[in-house]
N, C-alpha and C positions, 0 to 999 in steps of 0.2 A: 090817910091819903091827903094829898094837897088840895087846897081850895080850888073850886072850879072857876074862880074869878081870875086865875092867872092865865097869862097868855101861853102860846105854844112853846116859848123859850123860858118858861118859868117866871115871868115877870107879869105884874099886874098891868092892865091896860092904862094908858095915861088918862088922868082926870079922875081916876078912882071909880068910874062908872062902868057899866056893861053896855057898850054901844051895840047897835044892831049889826054893823059890819063886822065887828070883832067876834060877836057870837057866831055869825055865819062862817067865818074863817075857822074858828075853833071846831065847829061842827064838821066841816069838811076834813080837817086834820084828824079828828077822832075817827071818822069813818075810814080814812086811809090807814090809820094805825090798826084798826080792827081787822082790816083785810090782810095787812102784812103779818099781824099776829097769828092769823089763821094759817098763813104760809110758813111762818117761823115761830112755833109755840115755845114758850119759856115757862117752866114750872108746872105744877099740877093744877087741880081744880080749886075753887074758892073755899070749900068747906073743910078741906083736909089738912092743909099745911099750917096755916096760921091760927091765931086765937079767934074766938068768936067776937064779932062786933055788932054794931047796930044793923049793919047790912046783912048779917048772917054769915059772914066769912070774907076773907081778903081775896079780891079778884086778881087777874093777871096784870102784871106790871106793864104798862104801855112802853113801846120802843121810843127811845129819844128821837126827836126830829132830825138831828144831825145824822144819826145812823140810817134813818129812813132815806134821807137824801143821798147818802153814799150808796145804799143798795140800789136805788133807782138809777143813779148815774152809772153804776157798774153794769146793770142790765142793759142800759142804753149803749154803753161802750162795747159790751159783748156783741150786741146786735150790729153795731156799726162795723166792728172788726169782721164779723161774719159776711158782710157784704162784699168783701174782697175775694171770696171764693168763686171761681168760675171754671168752666170746662172749655177745652179747645177741640173742635171736631177733627177727624183724621184728614179732612180736605182743607184745613185752615192752618194759618199761622197767626199768632197773637202778638201784636206790637204793644209794649207797655211804655206809657209816657208818665214821667214824674214831673208834675207842675208844667206840663207841656213839652218837656224835653225827653227825647228818646233815651231809654236806659237798657232795654233788652228785648229779645224776640223769643217767645215761648212756642214749643211744639205741641202736638196733640196730647190730650190727657187732662187730668184735674190739676189746676194751677191756682196760684194765689198772688194777689197784688194788694198793696196798701189801699185802704178804702178811699173813696173820693172825699174831698177834692185833692188828695195827695197824689194818687196815681189813677190812671184810667187805661182801658184796654181797647185797641182797635183790631178787629178780626178781619182777615183777608183770605178769600178762597184761592189757594195756590195750585190746586189740581184741575180746576175747571179750564176748559179751552174756550177762549173768547174769539169771536169772529167779527170782522169788520168788512163790509162790502163797500167797494170804492168804484165809482164810475158806472154803476148799473143804470140802464136806460129807464126802466119803468119803476117809478117810485110813486105810490098812491098816497095822496094827502087829503084829509078831510077838513073842510073849512068850518067855521063856527056855525054856519047855517046847515051843516050836515051834508053838503055837497062834496063829492069826491072828485079829485082832479089828478091827472097823471103828469108828473113833472119829469123832464128829461135832464139827466146829469151826465152828458157825454164828456169823456176826457179824450180829446184829439191830440195825438202825439206825432212828432216828426220822426220818421225812421232813419236808419243809417244811409239808405239809398235815396233820400229826399222824397219819400212818399208820406202820405198822411194816413193814419189808421186810428180807429176808435178803440180804446182799451177799457175793459172793465175787469176787475179782479177782486178776490177776497183774500184777506190776511187772517191766518189763524195763529194765535199767540197764547202764551201762558205766563203767569207770574212766578218767578223763581225766588225772589227776595222781597218780602212784604215791606220791610223797612225802606229799601231803595224805591220801591214802587210808590209808597205813600209820600215820601218827603223829597226825593231827588228831582222829580218831574212834577210840574204844576198840574198839567192835564195829560195823564198818560195815554188815554184813548185817543184824544185829538192829536197828540204827538205821533202815535203810531200811524194814524191815517195820513198826516202830512208828510212824514218821513217815508212812508210806503209809496206815495205818489211821486215824491222826488226821486227815490231810488228807481222806480219803474221808468220814469222819463229818461234817466241817465242810461239805463240798459237799452231801452227802445232806440235811443239816438245812435247806438252803435250796432244795431242789428238790422238786417235787410228785411223787407216786408214779406218776402217769400218764406223766410224762416219763422216770422211771427205768425203768419197765417197757416202754416203747416205744422206737422208734428214736431218740428224742431223748436217750437216755443218752449219745450221743457228746459232747454239750456238757458233761455232767457229767464224763466221762473227761478231756476237755481241761482243765477247771478243776482237777481233781485233780492232773493232771500238772504244771500250772503252779505250784500251791500246794506240791506236794512238792519240785519243783525249787528253789523259793524257800527251803524249809526246809534242803535240802542245801547250798545256797549260804551260808546263814547259819552253818551248821556248818563251812564251808570244808572239805568232805569230799573234794573231788576226784572227785565222782560226778555223772554226767549221766543223767537219767531219759529213756529212749528212748520208752517206750510203756506205757500202762495199758489193760488189757482187763478190762471189768467184766461180771459176770453178776448179775442181780437176780431174785429170785423172792419172791412173797408168803409169809408164814409159814403153816405147815400146821396151826395150832391150830384148834379148832372154835369156831363162833360161832352164835348164835341170831338169826334175822332174822324180822321181822314183815312179811308181804307184803300187798299191797292185796287187799281182799275182793272176791269174785266172787259170782255169783248162787247158787252151790252152798253158800256159807258163811252162809246165812240160818239163824239160830237164834232162835226166839221172836219172829219178826218183825223182828229186828235183824241187820244185817250184822256179822259177827264177823271180824276179821282172822285170817288163817292164820299160824301160827308154825312155821317150819321150822328145822332145824339143819343147818348145812353147815360146810365148812371155809373158812378165809380164802382159801386158794388157789382153791377153786371159785368163791367169790364174786368174786374178782378176775378169774377167767376169764370169768364172766358179764359183768362190767363191761367187759372188753376186747372181748367179743363185741358188746355194745351200742355201744361206741365204733366198732367196725368197721362195724356196721350203719348207724350214723349217718353215718360217712364215705362208705359206699356210697350212701346216699340223697342225700347232698350231691353226690357225683360224678354221680349220675343227673340231679339237678336242674340241675347246671352243664352237663351234656351237652344237656339239653332247651333250656336258655337259649341255649347256643351255636348250637343249631339254629334257634330261633325268632327270635333277634335279627337275623340276616342277612335273614330273610324280612321282618320288620317294617321294617328299614331300606330294603329294596328297595321295599316298598309305600309307605313315606313318601316316598322319592325319586320314585316314579311320581306320587304326588299332587302333590308340589311341581312336577314338570314339567307336569302337567295344569293346575295353577293358573297357572303361568307362561304357558302357551299361551293360556289363557282371558284372562288379563290383556292379552297382546299383541293378541288378537282384539278385545276391547272397546275398547282404545285405538285400534286401526286403524279400527273402526267409527265411533267418536266423531270421529276426525279426518276420516273420509270424509264423515260427516253435516255436520260443520262446513264443510268445503269445498263441499259441495253447497248448504248454506244460503247461503253467501257468493255462490255462482254464481247462485242464484235471486234473491237480493237484488239482485245487479248487474243482472239482466234486469228485475226489478221497477222499478228506478229508471229504466230506459230506456223500458219500456212497461208502465204500471201496469195498465190494463184487461185487456190480453191475459194478462198474468201472473196476475192475480186469477182470471180464468176458467179458465186452465189448472190453477192450484192447486186450484180448486174441483172441477174434473172429476177430477183425480188423486186428491183426497181422497175423493170419493164413490166412485170406482172401487175404492179400497182398502177402504172401509167395506162396500160392497155386494157385494164379490166373493164372499164366502162365505155370503151370505144368500139365502133363497128370496124371489123377487120376483114380484109380479103387476103387469103393465103394462096400463093402461087408456088407450085412445086417446080423446082428448077430441073428436075430429072426428066420432065416431059420433053419431047422432041422440039427442036427449035422451029420446025415448020408449022407447029400448031399455034394458032392465034388465040390467046386467052380472051374469054368474053367477060367483060365487066359491065354490070348493070349500073348505069348512071343514076337511075331513080333510087336504087338502093344506096348508092354512094351518097346522094344528097341527104337521105334520111339519116 
């Protein structure tokens, strides 16, 4: 065996002596070699393979320090490479950056990237639905002292018919492209909020207040969604707008209204209009009540029309059928008279005198059938004065 005075690289320490620091270093190295030899055994036991010596046998040959360093570096390298293994959840997309530059996007599953600092991974949840509330009135904040305060954030907008309305709405959106979401827009959430408010103002400016305050606001929500999605696409933000839910109320400020005069408003013989003070919200409630009453009257009128129209159509159909029956009757009578006339004419041609007499008698019979008649017999003597009752003649 080599002398124990040599250093870890097979050289004697400088100066020829055994310094305290060198001995400590050699001791640490020997302990490390023993631990590695236990992990990587080389050869058999001390008393079997070599000749006998003063120590009773030749021990295990220690590993060279260079080999030890290589093994340690290899272990560290394997551990460093294993740090690049990662998993992506089914709800996520992983964006891989190489020295800060985008290189690829990975989907769900077990993935691998070059360990840091070469590559790093940013995970983004792409299936979650994000919601931003804009313009809601009641927002509670707590101060540092623990006191809560309600802060109003009204968004008053001008409608298409030059009215003012307070708008609050929520925007629901999803991330469809993690790379665009992370790098194309500096503040995606703030961008969505500001773009949504801008799109809502543009739509409200072209919509009447009645449509905004009624069920017709659905059309305004769809227009706002389409316009906001167009803005996000122009920004190439990787965001898809899922839904917009809007709530609109009239402003609560007070107004003065001149109402129509009534009989109780007579002053000095003139009708004076009454002036009342109310809030815009109450005024709009009255307008909505009037609109509802109008719609109710329209529905009643439509119901009455739907009830009367079938009756009128039935009566009209009955009259048409009666007219058609009368038409067929008149035509049949005319055709019968024509045939009768032709038959009489044919008999007249054959026997004129007989036919004339018969026609005379039939005509007189038809004329005299419904008349009061007095018959005087000419065969009675001329000295007899016929008695005619004038009362019966009048009847």
